[in-house]
Each structure stands twice: as structure tokens, then as C-alpha cells.
N, C-alpha and C positions, 0 to 999 in steps of 0.2 A: 412669608415664603421661605422654605428651607434653602440653605446654601446648596449650590450645585456641587455634587460629589464628582471628583475627577479621578480617573484611574491612577494608581501609584505603581511604580515599578515598571519593569520592561516586559511587555507582552511576549516578546520573542523568548526571553529567558523562562518565563512561566510556562509557555507552550513546550519548550525543550525539556523542562523538568517533568512535566506531565508525560511527554512522549517517552522519556527514559523510564519512568515508573511503569507505564503501560507496557513498554517493550520488555522490561524485566519480567513482568507478570506473564505475558504470553510465552516468552522464551522458556520460562520454567516448565511450562506444559509441553511445548513443542519440541524441546531439545532432545527428548527421548527418541524422536523419530529420525534424528540426524539432520534436521533442518533448523535454520534460524527462522524467526517469524517473517523476516523480510523475504527469505527464500520461499517460504510457504505461500506468501501472498503473490509473489511473482509466478510461481508454478501454477497456482490456482487460476490466475489470469490467462496464462498460456493454455491451460487445459480448456478453459471456458471459451476463449476467443480464437484459439489457433486453428489452422495456421494463420499467422498474422505478421505483418511487416513490423520491424523494430520501431520505426517512427510512430506508427499507429499505437503500438503497445505502450510506448513511453508516454504518448499523449493520454491514453486511457488511464494510465496509472499516475498521471501528473508528476512525471519525473523527466529529467533531461536525458538525452540519448547516451551520454557518457556514463551516467549512473546506471542506466539499464544495461549497457554493455558490460560494465564491471560486475553487476549483480548476476548476470546470466552465466558468467564464466564457471562458477562452481557447479551450476546445474547442468551445463554442457559436459563438464569434466566427469560428473557422476553418471552421465548417460540418461538423465531424466528429460533433457531438452535437446532438440536438434536445431542447429542454426545452419540453414542451407540456402540454396539459390531461390530467388523469388520468381515473379512472373516474367521478368526480363533480366538482362545482364546487369542492370544498374541496381536491382533490388535484392533484398535478402528476405528470408521467411523463417519464422520461429514456430516450432510446434513441439508438443510433448510426445515423448516416446511412451510405449506401453509401460515401461518401468516407471516413468514419470507420473503416469496416471495412477499407477498402483501406489506410489509414494504419496501422492496428493491425497488419495482416499485414506491411507493410514494416518496422515497428519491431520485430516479433517476431524477425526475423533478427538485428538488432543486439542485442536483449535476450538472445537465446540465446548469442551470442558473448560478451557480458559475463558471463553466468553461467558459461560454460565456462572463461573466463579466470580468474574468481574461484575456481572449483573447483581449477584447476591451481595457482594461487598459494597458496591456503590448504590445499589437500589435501582430497580427498573426505571422508575420515574426520572432519576438523575441521568441514567444512561440515555434514555430517550431524549431528554432535554439537551444533553451534550451533543448527540447526533444532529438534532435540529439546528443547534447553534453552529456547529461545524459546517453543516451543509449551507446554511445561510451566509456564513462568513466566506466560504469558498466561492459561492456564487457572486457575492459582492466583489471579492478580490479579482475574480475572473473578469467581471464587468469592468472593474477599475483598470485592469491591465489593458483591456481592449481600448478604453478611453485614453489611457496614458500613451499608448502606442500611436493612436490617431491624433494626438496633440490636443485633445479636448479635456 
């Protein structure tokens, strides 16, 4: 029987390295639109889901509320997103402006070019396998977090 192979190195470090490489790739395409790829992703979510409460948007994007607030600021300052009152005095609502929808449409072209270039460079099979692996890991980690929280 062959010996068990164990992972070497830090998974977090490897994921961060991959994240930085993929971020540089997408930013190279999206930068001409005046957006960073994180801003494009946030704007796309707001366009697709808005108007939406900040907590719900943060949950959908798998980020904490403080990160969402920080990332929204440049979009609000540019006039692409409105942060206004919600259904009651305790809530807020986020929605895209017409200028934000236009900016998102412009950036979608660059984003699609970036995705197609990444698919060509890595190969469709590898990208599909990566997506499946990421989705499975996220599901497992989400389940684990629920178990950890419940003390099981």
C-alpha cells in the first residue's frame, strides 16, 4: 500500500497567492473602466440584488459588514450607488443609480474579456474543476462554521 500523502505548506498562503494572481489578472482588464475588480463585483451584486439591506448584501457576498461599508464608500462617492433609508428607521438600503448601472454594463465587457482570457490560459477543464472545488470547500466550511457555533 502506498504511503499517505499529506499536504505540505500553508493552505491559507497558497490561496492568498492564487487570489493575488487572479486579482492582478482581472484588474488588468477592468482598470480601464475606472473600477477595481472588487468594486465591479460589488456593483454587480447591487445592480442584480438591489435595493438590498447592507447585512443581506454582506451575507450574499460572504463578507463582513465593515468590509462592505468600506468597499461601498468609493461607489457612493462616484455616484454609482446610493445608500439610503430602509423600510424602517433602523435599516438602510443600497441600490445602484442609473450611472452605476451604466458603469456596470461598461465594466461587464472588460470582465468577460478577463474571464475568457483566464479560461484560455488555465483551460476550461481546470477552471471548471476549480469552481467545483471552491464551491465544495465553501459549502463544507459553511457547514463546519454552523457546527462549530453550535458546539458540535
